[in-house]
N, C-alpha and C positions, 0 to 999 in steps of 0.2 A: 531413570523412573524423576520427574521433579514434581514436588507438592509444596503445593505454598497456600497461603491465607494471610487474609488481612482481617484484621477486627478493632471496632472502633475504641476508643478507648474515655476514660476522662478526658475534660478541658481540650477535646477536639482532637488530641494525637492520635493515630493509628500505631495499632502495633501490627507490625508485617512478618510473617517467617516463611521462611521456606527449605528445605530435605534434598537433597541430591543424592539416589537412589543407587547402587549398580544391583539392580534386578537376579543378572543371572549368579553373582557371587552373594547375594540377598544380606548387602554391608553397605553403612552407608561412606557417602564420598564427600559430603558437606552439610552443612545446613547451618544456619545463621538466624537470630532473629533483633529487630531493630524496633525501636519505641520511634515514630517519625512524625513529624508534621505533614497534612495532605501537599504540602508544596515541596516535601522532599521524596514527595512518592516517585516521581520518574529517575531522579538523581538514583534513588536508593536502587528500584528497576536496573540500571544501569549496571548497579554494581554487582546484583547480583548475577545479572548475566554474564558481566564478567569472570566471576568465580566458578560459574558452569563452565562456562568457555576455556576456561585454563584448567580446571579439573579433566575434560575432557578431551583436549586439542595437548597437552600439556605444554602450553606456550601462553604468555599472558594476554588478557582479552583487548579485544577492539572493539566492543560495542558499544560503548559510551561513546565514541562519535560517528557512528554510525545510525544508532536507532533514536528516533527523535517523536516528539510528539509537538504538531503544531498547527493548530488549528485555525486555515484557511480561506477567510470569506470572500476571495478573487478568484481567479482561473489561476494558468498556466504562470510562475514567475512571479506570480500577487500581483497581476494585469487586472483593473477593474476591482479593485477592492470594494466590499461593501456594495455589490452590487446584484443583491442575489437574486430580482427579481428578470434583471437582463440575461443574468447567467442562465437561470432558470428556462427563460424564453428562447435562448439559443442552444443550450440544450436539447427544448424541444424540438427544434427545425434540424439541429442535427442527427437527431435520431429519425427525423421522419425522412433526410435525406438518405439514408442507408439504407433505409428499409424502402424505401424505394427504388434506388440503386439494387439493391440486389433483388427485388422483385423484373424490375427489366432484363434481368440475365434468364434467359428462358430456361437455362441448363448450367447455373453455378458449380464451378470444380469446387473440388474439396480446399484447396489454397483459399480463395475469393472467401467460402465459407468459413474459413479460420480465421480470416481479416476481418470482415463483418461482424463477426461471434465476440472477436476479443474488443471491437471499437463500441459496439453496441451494449457489452457486458460492461465495460469501463465508463460510458457515457452514462447508461443508468443507472450503476452506483452511483458515479459522483451525483448525478438528478437527485436521488433519492435522499443522498446525503443534505445536501443543499435545499432542499424541500424539508426536511424534516428537523434540522439542525441550523439552518443558516450560512454551512460553512463547510469543508472538506476535512476531513483530518490529514495530514502530511505526515511522514513517520518512517520512507527511508531516506539514507545520507549517502550519497557516495562520492566523497571527497569534495571537490570545490561544487559538484552540482546539487543544485537545492534541491531540497526534500520536496518526494512527492510519495506516492500512495501507489497500490497494487493497480488501482484502477485506473490511474495517470500510462502505468507503464502496458496495462492492455491496448490501450486507445494508441499511443506509440508503437507499438509492437503491430498493431494489424495495422496501422498506416503502412509502417514502413515492408509490409508483404503487400497492401496495395498497390505499395509504389512500384516492388517490385514485378509484381504480376504488370502493371502497364506497361512498365520499361519492356518486359518479355514480349509482351503483346505489342509492343509498337517497332521492336527490332523483327520480328516475324513479318511482320505488316512490308517493311522495306524489302523483306528477302524475297516477296512478292508468293 
């Protein structure tokens, strides 16, 4: 069990504390307290994640290089930066196309439903963030690949499932 708290301090600083507890043994595993500036919050969160990972896995933490916080005012790979209205319109068009595609199938199979559900969920999630905040937050970083979020992963996974279904359908059509 991990318990944490962030408390404002005088001078604009933050008191960040956490405790990691083994609930089966009812014993503390780790716990620290930091007095930081708001700008140090992300880096300190990475340190805490590394400490927790090391206590649980028994090896040095790797989260500092894998969890990020990036506000992305553009689309994938940072394309169309600060084009919020265009991206909102494109999202609405994309969502409409997906809904029409779904409705054009009289008896959609379970994989098609999963594919379109993943794409719609991701598109609606990113659309909501753009409409409310003017950007999306990318927070997953895998090696050299640009940062992304769960909505992006859902869209890509949905597209891959749809591509698989289309290729399978095309192969069946060739067989006759």
